[in-house]
C-alpha positions, 0 to 999 in steps of 0.5 A, spaced: 545 437 471 537 438 469 536 437 477 541 442 479 538 447 473 532 445 476 534 447 483 538 454 481 531 456 477 527 455 483 531 459 488 531 464 483 524 465 483 524 465 491 529 470 490 524 474 485 518 473 490 522 475 495 524 482 492 518 483 489 514 483 496 520 484 501 518 478 505 524 475 508 531 476 505 529 483 502 526 485 508 531 483 514 537 481 511 542 480 516 537 475 520 535 472 514 540 470 512 543 467 519 536 463 519 537 460 512 545 458 514 542 456 520 536 452 517 540 449 511 546 447 517 541 443 521 539 439 515 545 439 512 547 435 519 541 431 518 543 428 512 550 427 514 548 423 520 543 419 516 549 417 511 553 415 516 548 411 519 547 408 512 540 410 511 541 415 505 545 413 499 547 416 493 545 412 487 548 415 480 542 418 476 543 422 469 540 428 471 545 430 476 552 433 475 555 427 479 559 432 483 559 429 490 561 434 497 562 428 501 561 420 500 553 419 498 552 427 498 551 431 492 552 438 490 545 438 488 543 436 496 546 442 499 542 447 494 536 443 495 536 444 502 537 451 502 531 452 497 527 448 502 529 452 507 528 459 503 521 457 500 519 455 507 521 462 510 518 466 504 512 462 504 511 463 512 513 471 511 508 471 505 502 468 509 504 473 516 503 478 511 497 476 507 493 475 514 495 482 517 493 485 511 487 482 510 485 483 518 487 491 517 482 491 511 
């Protein structure tokens, strides 16, 4: 449960940064949500392929909820992939905004 709580907290921090500086979802909601959906879907497909080949295996941990979406695919993995995509886009758009502001100054 701790890992799920950490992931939710990190996602909320990304949402707060995004909302404050209007970087990604709060700048252009529809395209941003589509990018998040496609990015998360891509990595989820990647994970499922790796699970199918026996590359990724789930090992029980007291830090996790134990909720499995599919064999060897814990609930936390989907939230991690969503966080990974959201963080990447907030960092990329934040860096672009910072660079544009720096050039105009």
